[in-house]
C-alpha positions as CSV (number, residue, x, y, z in Angstrom):
1,M,69.0,167.9,171.7
2,T,70.1,168.3,175.3
3,S,72.2,171.4,174.6
4,E,69.2,172.9,172.7
5,F,67.0,172.3,175.7
6,L,69.6,173.7,178.0
7,L,69.9,176.9,175.9
8,K,66.1,177.3,175.8
9,S,65.9,176.8,179.6
10,L,68.6,179.5,180.2
11,A,66.9,181.9,177.8
12,R,63.6,181.3,179.6
13,A,65.2,181.9,183.0
14,G,66.8,185.1,181.8
15,A,63.6,186.4,180.2
16,G,61.7,185.6,183.4
17,N,64.3,187.5,185.5
18,E,65.0,184.4,187.5
19,W,68.7,185.0,187.6
20,T,68.2,188.2,189.6
21,L,66.4,186.1,192.3
22,I,69.7,184.3,193.1
23,A,71.8,187.5,192.9
24,P,73.3,186.9,196.4
25,E,74.7,183.5,195.3
26,I,75.9,184.8,192.0
27,L,77.6,187.7,193.8
28,L,79.4,185.3,196.2
29,A,80.6,183.2,193.3
30,G,81.8,186.3,191.5
31,L,83.6,187.5,194.7
32,A,85.3,184.1,195.0
33,L,86.7,184.4,191.5
34,L,87.6,188.1,192.1
35,L,89.8,187.1,195.1
36,L,91.9,184.9,192.8
37,V,92.2,187.7,190.3
38,F,93.4,190.1,193.0
39,E,96.0,187.6,194.1
40,L,97.4,187.5,190.6
41,A,97.1,191.2,189.9
42,L,97.9,193.0,193.1
43,P,101.4,193.6,194.3
44,K,102.6,191.3,197.1
45,A,102.4,194.1,199.7
46,M,98.7,194.7,198.9
47,R,97.6,191.1,199.1
48,R,97.2,191.2,202.8
49,F,94.1,193.4,202.2
50,I,92.3,190.6,200.2
51,P,90.6,189.0,203.3
52,A,89.2,192.5,204.3
53,I,88.0,193.0,200.7
54,S,86.2,189.6,200.9
55,I,84.5,190.6,204.2
56,V,83.4,193.9,202.7
57,G,82.0,192.1,199.6
58,Q,80.1,189.7,201.8
59,I,78.6,192.5,203.8
60,C,77.2,193.8,200.5
61,V,75.9,190.3,199.7
62,L,74.4,190.2,203.1
63,A,72.5,193.4,202.4
64,A,71.2,191.9,199.1
65,A,70.1,188.7,200.9
66,L,68.4,190.8,203.6
67,L,66.7,192.8,200.9
68,W,65.2,189.7,199.4
69,A,64.3,188.3,202.8
70,L,62.6,191.4,204.3
71,E,61.2,193.0,201.1
72,P,60.6,189.9,198.9
73,K,59.1,191.6,195.9
74,I,60.2,191.9,192.3
75,N,58.0,193.4,189.6
76,G,55.2,193.6,192.1
77,S,55.1,189.9,192.8
78,T,56.0,188.1,196.1
79,L,59.3,186.2,196.1
80,T,57.8,182.8,196.6
81,G,57.3,179.7,194.4
82,S,59.7,177.7,192.2
83,I,62.2,178.9,189.6
84,F,64.6,177.2,187.2
85,Y,62.0,174.5,186.4
86,G,61.4,173.6,190.0
87,M,65.1,173.3,191.0
88,L,64.8,176.1,193.6
89,K,61.9,177.2,195.7
90,F,61.7,180.3,197.8
91,T,60.3,179.9,201.3
92,P,60.6,182.1,204.4
93,T,62.7,179.4,206.1
94,G,65.0,179.3,203.1
95,Q,65.4,183.1,203.3
96,F,66.5,182.9,206.9
97,F,69.1,180.3,206.2
98,R,70.3,182.3,203.2
99,V,71.1,185.3,205.5
100,F,72.4,183.0,208.2
101,F,75.1,181.4,206.0
102,V,76.4,184.7,204.8
103,I,76.8,185.8,208.4
104,T,78.5,182.5,209.2
105,S,81.0,183.0,206.4
106,I,81.9,186.5,207.6
107,L,82.6,185.1,211.1
108,V,84.7,182.3,209.6
109,H,86.7,184.9,207.7
110,A,87.3,186.9,210.9
111,I,88.6,183.8,212.7
112,A,90.7,182.8,209.7
113,M,92.4,186.2,209.7
114,I,93.8,185.3,213.2
115,S,94.6,181.6,212.5
116,L,96.1,181.6,209.0
117,P,99.0,184.0,209.6
118,K,100.3,181.5,212.2
119,Q,100.8,179.0,209.4
120,R,102.8,178.9,206.2
121,V,99.8,178.1,203.9
122,P,98.1,179.9,201.0
123,R,95.5,182.3,202.3
124,V,93.5,183.6,199.4
125,E,92.6,180.1,198.3
126,F,91.2,179.5,201.7
127,F,88.8,182.4,201.6
128,H,87.9,181.5,198.0
129,I,86.8,178.0,199.0
130,V,84.8,179.3,202.0
131,L,82.9,181.6,199.6
132,V,82.1,178.8,197.2
133,I,80.9,176.5,200.1
134,T,78.7,179.4,201.4
135,A,77.0,179.9,198.0
136,A,76.4,176.2,197.8
137,M,74.8,176.2,201.3
138,M,72.5,179.0,200.3
139,L,71.3,177.0,197.3
140,L,71.0,173.9,199.3
141,A,68.6,175.6,201.7
142,Q,66.3,176.6,198.8
143,A,66.5,173.4,196.8
144,S,63.3,171.7,195.8
145,H,64.7,169.0,193.5
146,F,67.0,166.1,194.5
147,L,69.4,166.9,191.7
148,M,70.0,170.4,193.1
149,L,70.2,168.9,196.6
150,F,72.9,166.4,195.6
151,V,75.0,168.9,193.6
152,A,74.9,171.6,196.3
153,L,75.6,169.1,199.1
154,E,78.5,167.6,197.2
155,T,80.0,171.0,196.5
156,I,79.9,171.7,200.2
157,T,81.5,168.4,201.0
158,V,84.3,168.6,198.4
159,G,85.1,172.1,199.7
160,F,85.4,170.8,203.2
161,Y,87.6,167.9,202.0
162,V,90.2,170.6,201.0
163,L,89.7,172.9,204.1
164,V,90.0,170.1,206.7
165,S,93.4,169.1,205.4
166,Y,94.5,172.7,204.7
167,Y,97.4,172.7,207.1
168,R,99.5,170.4,204.9
169,A,102.5,170.4,207.3
170,S,100.3,169.1,210.1
171,A,99.9,165.3,210.5
172,F,96.7,166.0,212.5
173,S,95.2,168.0,209.6
174,L,96.2,165.4,206.9
175,E,94.8,162.6,209.0
176,A,91.6,164.5,209.6
177,G,91.2,165.2,205.9
178,L,91.7,161.5,205.0
179,K,89.1,160.4,207.6
180,Y,86.6,163.0,206.5
181,L,87.1,162.0,202.9
182,V,86.6,158.3,203.5
183,L,83.6,158.6,205.8
184,G,82.1,161.6,203.8
185,S,82.2,159.4,200.7
186,L,80.3,156.7,202.5
187,S,77.6,159.2,203.5
188,S,77.4,160.5,200.0
189,G,77.0,157.0,198.7
190,L,74.1,156.4,201.2
191,L,72.4,159.6,200.2
192,L,72.8,158.9,196.4
193,F,71.5,155.4,196.8
194,G,68.4,156.7,198.6
195,I,67.8,159.3,195.9
196,V,68.1,156.6,193.2
197,L,65.6,154.4,195.0
198,L,63.1,157.3,195.3
199,Y,63.7,158.3,191.6
200,G,63.0,154.8,190.5
201,M,59.8,154.4,192.5
202,A,58.5,158.0,191.9
203,G,59.2,157.7,188.2
204,N,57.6,154.4,187.8
205,P,54.6,154.8,185.4
206,A,52.7,152.1,187.3
207,A,53.1,153.9,190.7
208,A,49.9,155.1,192.3
209,G,49.6,158.9,192.6
210,R,52.3,159.6,190.0
211,Y,51.9,163.0,188.2
212,P,53.2,162.5,184.6
213,M,54.0,166.2,184.2
214,L,56.3,166.3,187.2
215,D,60.0,165.4,187.3
216,P,60.5,162.1,189.3
217,L,63.3,163.9,191.2
218,S,61.3,166.9,192.3
219,Y,60.3,167.1,195.9
220,L,56.6,167.4,194.9
221,Q,56.6,164.2,192.9
222,V,58.3,162.3,195.6
223,H,55.8,163.6,198.1
224,H,52.9,162.5,195.9
225,F,54.4,159.1,195.5
226,L,54.9,158.6,199.3
227,A,51.4,159.9,200.0
228,N,49.9,157.2,197.8
229,N,52.4,154.5,198.7
230,A,53.2,155.0,202.4
231,D,53.8,151.3,202.9
232,N,56.1,150.8,200.0
233,F,59.3,149.2,201.3
234,I,61.6,150.6,198.7
235,G,60.2,154.1,199.1
236,N,60.7,153.9,202.9
237,L,64.2,152.6,202.5
238,G,65.0,155.4,200.1
239,V,63.8,158.0,202.7
240,L,65.9,156.4,205.4
241,L,69.0,156.3,203.3
242,V,68.6,160.0,202.4
243,L,68.1,160.8,206.1
244,S,71.2,158.8,206.9
245,G,73.3,160.9,204.5
246,I,71.9,164.1,206.2
247,A,72.6,162.6,209.6
248,F,76.3,162.4,208.8
249,K,76.4,166.2,208.0
250,I,74.6,167.0,211.3
251,G,76.6,164.6,213.4
252,L,73.9,162.3,214.7
253,V,74.5,158.9,216.2
254,P,75.6,156.5,214.6
255,F,77.2,158.8,212.0
256,Q,79.1,161.0,214.5
257,I,82.2,158.8,214.8
258,W,84.3,161.2,212.5
259,I,83.7,164.3,214.5
260,P,86.3,164.2,217.3
261,D,89.3,163.5,215.0
262,V,88.2,165.8,212.2
263,Y,87.4,168.7,214.5
264,Q,90.8,168.3,216.3
265,G,92.9,168.1,213.1
266,A,91.1,170.7,211.0
267,P,92.2,174.4,211.3
268,T,90.3,176.3,213.9
269,P,88.3,178.4,211.5
270,V,87.3,175.2,209.6
271,T,86.3,173.5,212.8
272,A,84.1,176.5,213.5
273,F,82.6,176.3,210.0
274,L,81.9,172.6,210.4
275,S,80.5,173.0,213.9
276,V,78.1,175.8,212.8
277,G,77.8,176.1,209.1
278,S,77.8,172.5,208.0
279,K,75.6,171.4,210.9
280,V,73.0,174.1,210.3
281,A,73.1,173.3,206.6
282,G,72.1,169.7,207.4
283,F,69.2,171.0,209.5
284,A,68.2,173.4,206.8
285,L,68.0,170.4,204.4
286,L,66.0,168.5,207.0
287,F,63.6,171.4,207.4
288,A,63.0,171.3,203.6
289,L,62.5,167.6,203.4
290,L,60.2,167.0,206.4
291,P,57.0,168.2,204.6
292,I,58.0,166.0,201.7
293,I,58.4,162.8,203.7
294,S,55.5,163.5,206.1
295,P,53.5,160.6,204.7
296,V,56.0,158.1,206.1
297,F,56.4,159.8,209.5
298,R,54.9,156.6,211.0
299,V,58.2,154.9,210.2
300,V,60.6,157.8,210.4
301,V,59.6,159.5,213.6
302,P,60.2,156.6,216.0
303,L,63.7,156.1,214.5
304,L,64.4,159.9,214.9
305,V,63.4,159.7,218.5
306,V,65.8,156.8,219.2
307,V,68.6,158.6,217.3
308,T,67.9,161.8,219.3
309,F,68.1,159.9,222.6
310,A,71.4,158.2,221.6
311,T,72.9,161.5,220.3
312,I,72.3,163.4,223.5
313,I,73.6,160.6,225.6
314,F,76.7,159.9,223.5
315,G,77.7,163.6,223.0
316,N,77.7,164.4,226.7
317,L,79.2,161.2,228.0
318,A,82.0,161.2,225.4
319,A,82.8,164.9,226.2
320,L,83.3,164.1,229.9
321,T,86.8,162.6,229.3
322,Q,88.1,165.2,226.9
323,Y,90.9,167.7,227.7
324,N,91.6,168.7,224.2
325,V,89.3,171.7,223.6
326,K,88.6,171.1,219.9
327,R,87.5,167.5,220.6
328,L,85.4,168.7,223.4
329,M,83.7,171.3,221.2
330,G,83.1,168.6,218.6
331,L,81.5,166.1,221.0
332,S,79.5,168.8,222.8
333,G,78.3,169.8,219.3
334,V,77.0,166.3,218.9
335,S,74.8,166.8,222.0
336,H,73.6,170.2,220.7
337,A,72.5,168.4,217.4
338,G,70.6,166.0,219.7
339,F,68.8,168.9,221.4
340,L,67.8,170.4,218.0
341,M,66.5,167.0,216.9
342,M,64.4,166.8,220.1
343,G,62.8,170.1,219.0
344,I,62.2,168.7,215.6
345,V,60.5,165.5,216.7
346,A,58.5,167.4,219.3
347,G,57.4,169.8,216.5
348,I,56.3,166.9,214.3
349,H,54.3,165.5,217.2
350,L,52.7,169.0,217.9
351,K,51.3,169.5,214.5
352,G,51.1,173.2,213.5
353,S,53.3,174.3,216.4
354,S,55.7,177.2,215.9
355,D,59.4,176.6,215.0
356,I,60.5,179.5,217.1
357,P,62.4,177.4,219.7
358,L,64.5,175.8,216.9
359,F,65.5,179.1,215.3
360,I,66.3,180.7,218.7
361,Y,68.4,177.7,219.6
362,I,70.3,177.9,216.3
363,I,71.0,181.6,216.8
364,A,72.1,181.1,220.4
365,Y,74.4,178.2,219.5
366,T,75.9,180.2,216.7
367,L,76.7,183.3,218.8
368,A,78.3,181.2,221.6
369,S,80.2,178.8,219.3
370,F,81.8,181.6,217.3
371,A,82.8,183.4,220.5
372,V,84.5,180.2,221.8
373,F,86.2,179.6,218.5
374,G,87.4,183.2,218.3
375,V,89.0,182.8,221.7
376,M,90.6,179.5,220.6
377,A,92.1,181.0,217.5
378,L,93.7,183.7,219.6
379,V,95.0,181.4,222.3
380,A,96.3,178.7,219.9
381,G,99.9,178.5,219.0
382,E,101.3,177.2,215.7
383,N,99.8,173.7,216.2
384,D,96.2,174.4,217.1
385,A,95.3,170.8,217.0
386,E,96.9,170.2,220.4
387,Q,95.0,172.8,222.4
388,E,94.5,171.4,225.9
389,F,93.0,172.8,229.1
390,S,96.5,173.6,230.2
391,D,96.9,176.2,227.4
392,Y,94.1,178.2,229.2
393,H,95.6,178.1,232.7
394,G,95.7,181.6,234.1
395,L,93.9,183.1,231.1
396,A,91.9,185.4,233.4
397,K,95.2,187.0,234.4
398,R,96.8,187.0,231.0
399,N,93.8,188.5,229.2
400,P,90.6,189.2,231.2
401,L,88.6,190.0,228.1
402,L,89.1,186.6,226.5
403,A,88.4,184.9,229.8
404,A,85.2,186.8,230.2
405,V,84.1,186.0,226.6
406,L,84.9,182.3,227.2
407,V,82.9,182.0,230.4
408,V,79.8,183.7,228.9
409,A,80.0,181.6,225.7
410,L,80.5,178.3,227.5
411,G,77.8,179.2,230.0
412,S,75.4,179.8,227.1
413,L,76.4,176.5,225.5
414,A,75.8,174.7,228.8
415,G,72.3,176.4,229.1
416,L,72.9,178.5,232.2
417,P,70.5,181.3,233.0
418,P,70.1,184.1,232.1
419,L,72.1,183.5,228.9
420,F,70.7,183.1,225.5
421,G,71.4,179.4,225.3
422,F,69.3,178.8,228.4
423,M,66.3,180.3,226.6
424,G,66.9,178.1,223.6
425,K,67.0,174.9,225.7
426,L,64.1,176.0,227.8
427,L,61.8,176.5,224.8
428,I,62.7,173.1,223.3
429,F,62.2,171.4,226.7
430,I,58.7,173.0,226.8
431,D,57.9,171.6,223.4
432,A,59.1,168.2,224.4
433,F,57.0,168.3,227.5
434,Q,53.9,169.3,225.6
435,A,54.6,166.5,223.1
436,G,54.7,164.0,225.9
437,F,58.3,163.0,225.5
438,Y,58.8,162.9,229.3
439,W,61.6,160.3,229.3
440,L,63.5,162.1,226.6
441,L,63.1,165.4,228.5
442,A,64.4,163.8,231.7
443,V,67.5,162.5,229.9
444,S,68.1,165.9,228.3
445,I,68.0,167.7,231.7
446,L,70.5,165.2,233.1
447,A,72.6,165.8,230.0
448,V,72.6,169.6,230.7
449,V,73.9,168.8,234.2
450,V,76.7,166.7,232.7
451,S,77.6,169.4,230.2
452,I,77.9,172.0,233.0
453,Y,80.6,169.7,234.5
454,Y,82.8,169.5,231.4
455,Y,82.3,173.1,230.4
456,F,83.2,174.1,234.0
457,G,86.5,172.2,233.6
458,W,87.5,174.6,230.9
459,I,86.3,177.6,232.9
460,R,88.2,176.4,235.9
461,A,91.4,176.1,233.9
462,A,91.0,179.7,232.7
463,F,90.1,181.2,236.1
464,F,91.3,179.0,239.0
465,Q,94.4,177.2,237.8
466,N,98.0,178.3,237.2
467,W,100.2,176.7,234.6
468,Q,102.3,173.7,235.5
469,S,104.8,171.9,233.4
470,S,103.8,168.6,231.7
471,A,104.6,165.4,233.6
472,V,105.0,163.4,230.4
473,P,108.6,162.1,230.2
474,D,110.8,163.5,227.4
475,E,108.2,166.1,226.5
476,T,109.4,169.7,226.4
477,P,107.0,171.9,228.4
478,V,105.6,174.8,226.5
479,H,104.6,177.7,228.6
480,P,101.5,179.6,227.2
481,A,102.2,183.2,226.1
482,D,102.0,185.7,229.0
483,R,100.3,188.2,226.8
484,I,97.8,187.5,224.0
485,R,97.5,190.2,221.4
486,V,93.9,190.8,220.3
487,P,93.4,192.9,217.1
488,V,90.9,195.7,217.5
489,M,88.3,194.3,215.1
490,M,88.5,190.9,216.7
491,R,88.1,192.5,220.1
492,L,85.0,194.3,218.9
493,L,83.6,191.1,217.3
494,L,84.0,189.1,220.5
495,I,82.4,191.9,222.6
496,V,79.4,192.0,220.2
497,L,79.0,188.2,220.3
498,T,79.2,188.2,224.1
499,L,76.8,191.1,224.6
500,S,74.3,189.5,222.2
501,T,74.4,186.3,224.2
502,L,73.8,188.3,227.4
503,C,71.1,190.7,226.1
504,F,69.1,188.1,224.0
505,G,69.1,185.9,227.1
506,L,67.3,188.6,229.0
507,Y,65.2,190.0,226.1
508,Q,64.3,187.9,223.1
509,K,61.9,190.3,221.4
510,P,64.3,191.7,218.8
511,V,65.1,188.1,217.6
512,I,61.5,187.1,217.5
513,E,60.5,190.3,215.6
514,F,63.3,189.7,213.1
515,L,62.0,186.1,212.5
516,N,58.5,187.5,212.2
517,L,59.7,189.9,209.5
518,L,61.0,186.9,207.6
519,R,57.5,185.4,207.9
520,I,58.8,182.2,209.4
521,F,56.0,181.8,211.9
């Protein structure tokens, strides 16, 4: 009976042209399989072109995603509403994240093409897993059913389990993979437990506001249940457990404890993917769920405000004592998650306000983060887990371009004018002021001052300090390379990221117009 229903569902989806609506995700999955075929079929001398083939393929997928986002029409109808029996729902916000994750994957590929050749590890499988994770992120951003949410989120998580421990010869990487596996399983358990509670309550025939024709796991049915049972303890507990599972992916306090160790041990391109892709995927999921859980905002919002406050404080204070640059980026990323959460709670308080500050902040954070991780991949030696400030001593003399990219990107992350990151923080601060979160705003401004201090420590190492041998007994000093070779395509990519950070800081109209084209506002 189940197989017959499944076949009918697939036939209906095909007849309704629903498969064409997820063409970008299907193309990414097909490309991932094609890479494995190329590894088997191509001569060994030709396999080095497979990453480039993957990037070209993703550019085609990006074009398809942009086509759906900017011209969302098929057979004369607008690309909105639910498909696959309510499993997926197209929204302008979902279309933005769909495009965003493809771009993120392309940038991760570019960094991996620098990092992976320094290690004796399989390469094609790495790019294959990145593509699968990206497709799952795209589906997660469009999910409208808790079953699709869980399957997509676990696909992402399992993929990261492999990628974090990808450097099998590195004790740091294996330790990071084990910690991520244990703590990630805990977060998945919390999320699943919350979904089960919501399923049980929303599917209860005696529950007020239940719609018999709706699936108990659909977002709409859960929303109807919460709207009619806002004081239900089990329903509220289910919402909090689901949010706890999402908080782990974002890196919010108290679910941030895994970040420093995992970010340090993971390969640099994986750290970049976690820092940007995984974090933004969590926020994409939060964007989709906020309208669903709006009836229980009375319980949720105060907790989110406390979590935001703790996240900003912890991220910045913990980063103060870090000299390992990967740990510093992880902990500073925690503080950035706090700033984004401040924008979200302010937006909830200012009902009907625009989400433009959040999207500008996400774009600014992405541009600066990938610029920094690109520099890190080029500077790192064979063991990129042990990157310290000392590895950047004299970088301005060894490679002025990388030093310039680093100072612009770190300045943007710190929120210095006139860089793009400054505009992102400023707009969020304005929202927080209008929402009346004066104490949270004051703490955030102090946090920006603190972040300038630890980011400047990195800049000082690159511009104002010369290399000195380690004072640790019995440790062999390793002098950083006098010359750092930067491939032409990587040089162009870093220049584009840096110029974008500079130009969009001075002139944001192109970004706002693009977001308007996606009908987000």
